[in-house]
N, C-alpha and C positions, 0 to 999 in steps of 0.2 A: 862022904856031902857031897859032893855031883850030885853019886846017883839022887842021895838022898833029898836036891834041889828038884831031880828030874821027876820025884813022885809023888813030888809036891805042886804039881804045877799041872795033873790031867785030869785031877771031878773037877775044873773050873772046863772048862773042855768040851767036859760029855753036856756038864749043863745047860751049854748056851747054847749044845745040840737042841736038847733036847727041849729044852722054847721055842728053838727056832719050827720045831717040829711042831709042838704044840699048836702053834700059830699060823704051819701052812693052813692042817685040820683043819682047825676053827670053820679058814678060810673058802676051805675049797665047802665044811658043811652050804654054810652061807648063801652062798650061790645054787647047789642043787636042789638049796625045800623056798630058794624062795617063793615068795606068791606071786602068782598075774596079779597083769593091770587092767581094770576094763575100763572102759570110758561110756560112762553115766550120764555125759551128755543128750540131750533132746535134741532128737531132729527137728534142724534152721526151718521158719513157715515158714511157704507157698506162699508168694508179695498176693495181692486182692486184683480179683480182674477190672478190667480196667473194661469202662460203658468208651463207648469207641466213637470220638472224638470229643472225650474228656485229655483234659493237660494239669498236670499237675494234683488232679486228682478231684476239677473241677465237669461239672456234672454233665452229660451235652447239653449242644445251643439247643433255644426250643422249636427253633421250625422243621430241627428232629426229632418229641417229640416221645420217647420210649426205647429205644436203638435197642435189645437187646443184649448179655449182655452172660456172659458162661454163669451161673453159681459160684464161688469163692466153695478156699475145702474147708467143712468143720464151716458153715456156717448153715442158719436156721430153719427151718424145712420149710418146703418152693406157695408162694400161693398158692391157697386152691385143688389141691394136689392129688383133693379126696375127691373132685369134681374131676378130673381126667379119664377121656372116652363121654361124659353125656355129656345127652342133650342139648344141645346151645349155649356148653361151655366153649372154649379153645385152651389150645393151649402151647405155646408160647412156640418158633421155630427159631434157627439162627436166620438175623437178618429182620426180622420181622423190627416194624414199633407199632405203637400207637397207630401209627395212621393208617396203615395198612391195612393190619387190623381190620380195625372200622370199616373201610374201605370194604372190604376185602366180606367182612359181614350182613355192608350195608345201613353202618351205624357207625349214630356222629362216637371218634376220638374220646371227646370229654366224656361222656351218657360211657365211655367203658372204664372209663378211669374212678367220676361218682358209684359207679354199680358195686367194681370191684373193692373199692373202699381205698385205694390207690392214693399212697403220701406224697410221691414221689412220683411226676410224670415222668421225666426223667433218663428213668432208671429203672428198667425194668432185667426177669431175666430165665435166662431159654430153660423151660421147661414148667417153664411156674403156671398154671391152668388160670383164666378168667371170665365170666360168667361176657357173654357176645346178645343178650337178651336181655331187655327191658324186666325184672322183678318179679313183675307183676304179671309177667307170660307164664304160662303152660307151653317150655320150652320144649317136655315131651312130644303134643301136643302139636306145634311147631316145625320139630321135624316129621314127623308122619303124616302131619300134612303139607309139605308141601308144598307147594305154586297149587292154590285155591284153584277150585273148578273154576271154569266158562258160566255164565249165570242167564246161560241160552233162552236158555227154558222159563224164566220173566224177564228177558228185556225188551223194546220195540226191537221192531229191524228195519235202518231206514226210516222213521220217525210212524212207519204203521200200525198199527197195534198187535195184539200176539197173537189174536185169533186172524190179523192174517199171513202172519210169522208163521205158521204150524200151517195149514192150507199152498206153504208153497216149502213143506219139506223135499221138494226132488234140490229147489234148486241147494249146488256144495256147498255145505260148512250148516247150512243154515239151521237145520233142527241138531234136538239137544241131545236127541234121541242116538241119534247117527254118531253126533262127536263123539259118546258112551262105545258106541260099541266098534266106532277107527281101529284101526293101527296103532301102534304104537305109534306109529309117525303121521298125524294129524295132512291134513290137505293146509293151504296159508292160509285163508283164508282164517278154518276153525286159530291155526295158532298162532296170527296175529289176533284176535282174536282173546283169546288163553295171556294176551301179552295186554293187551290196556284189557283190565282187570278192570281196574281200575277208577276208569280214564279218569287217567288226568289226559290233562288237555296240550297234547304236544308240537310241538314246532320247533324249524333250525338253528345249528347253535351259532349256521356260517353259511356266510351270497354265493360264497368258490364250490368246484371242484371237486368230485367227492376223488377222493387217488387212492381210495382202499378200501375194501370194504372191511367186513370182519368176516371171519374164523371160526370157527370155532374150534380154543385152545389153541391160537397160534394168532391173531389180531384185532383183539379187547372190544376193539371200539371203530371208527368212524376214524377214519386219513382227512379233512377238509381242505382244499388249498386256501393260497391267498396272499393274501402282500402283510408285507410285517404291517402292523398299527391298523392291520381293519380289525373293526369292532367281533367282536368275541359276544351269547345274547347266552340269554340267560334262560332255557327249552321251557321251560314248567315256571309256575309260580313254586317258591319251598321256599327251608331259611338254606342262606350258609354255612356251612360245617366245618371245614376248612377251607383257605385260601393263604400257600406258600410254593417257600421248596423243600420239605423236604420230606417228600418220598421220590428215590432212585428213581428215574427214566421216565420223571415224567415233568421236569420244570419248574416251569411259576405254577401250580398247579391251581383253582376251585375246583370243590366235591361244594353239589347242592342240598339237603335231601327237600324231599316230595312230600314225601310218607311216611308209613309203615313200610311200606314194599319198597316204593326207588329212588338212588338216587343221582344225579351225572355225575359224567369225568369231565372238566372240562383242562388242559393238557399246555405244553408249549408253547404257553403265551409270555407277548416279550412287557406287560405290562398288567399289577391287577387291581380293577375299581372294586373290592369290596371286601369286609373284613369280618370274620367268625363273626356269624350271630345274627348277621343284620337276611331280615325280607328282603327275598326279592320278587319280581310278578317275571311275566315271560313276555320272553321279544326286550326284556332290562338287557344293557347293555351290563354285560361282570369284564370285560377284562379284556382287550387287544394281542391281537395275532402274531406269536414272535416264533424263538427259534429255541427254542430255551431248553437242552442237551433234546436238542431233533439236531437231526442233516441238513434241513433246510425246513422255511416258512410252511407253519399247517399246524391248523388247529388238531388232535387225537379229543378223540367223541367219544365218550360213554354213554353207555345207559344200564346200570345196574335193577335186576328187582332178586331182593335179599342174600343182599351181599355177590350174585350169580351176573357176572357178564349177560348182555339180549342184544338179538342183531337193532339197531336202531334202525337200521331200513323197513321194518316194523312192523317202528309204529312211530315212527315219524309223516308226515301228511307228502302225499302226491308233489313238485313240484308244477 
């Protein structure tokens, strides 16, 4: 009986072992054949660039219209990109504003807004391309022509008849033929005549001493001294195209456009006395001298021909 009882108990043990073995093998198989997990979530989008001076999505202040911002990733194509490099067009660079673009191209920034159908003048992007000459003007012709040739051959000199002027061919800078055949660096009289070709009647914008003269590439105009509150006068008839403090380095600034060629800039003022789009006359008080964005009280005065600074001392009358 005891031997028989032992033999009856063995099969259940073998069955349990078999079950355990099957379970272990199944677990190993499931671990080895488990499919890899792949993260297919899209990458997080980068936040859009915000215009300098903006807060919580608010556009830049009107005092500095058009502060350029970097284009946002995935944004629509930049405005006017198809015109990049063409005459009469300007590609926006970092740090540009519409006021600076207008000054550098001799235009009213509001005209640039209109010519380019800019909906929000407070938002421009680096790399976009803007037209900076009027739509009715042949930009290629303007670029090729550059500074117009002097009209010495048809204008009397010092009130003398043209024939009398021609007889003075030996006078320095007088004959048109001599000016045409002269070397690259013209005589001072010829250069002054060329720069004053539009017959603008210029006047000094302030009565103080000249502290610093024009220097190509370094000093874009004259620094004229004085006391705080001294009058700043319009140098010629024209229309105010900017009055504000939106151009870094200029402080309280007035820009006057005189015609299709010339504009003048009056910087570092204490008080501005004119508004944009206001007509002014030569000698009219347009501001009071100050030291805004400057190291001392002074007037920084520029004359720009087609946007390029020229030496005011060659155009202003002798004192």
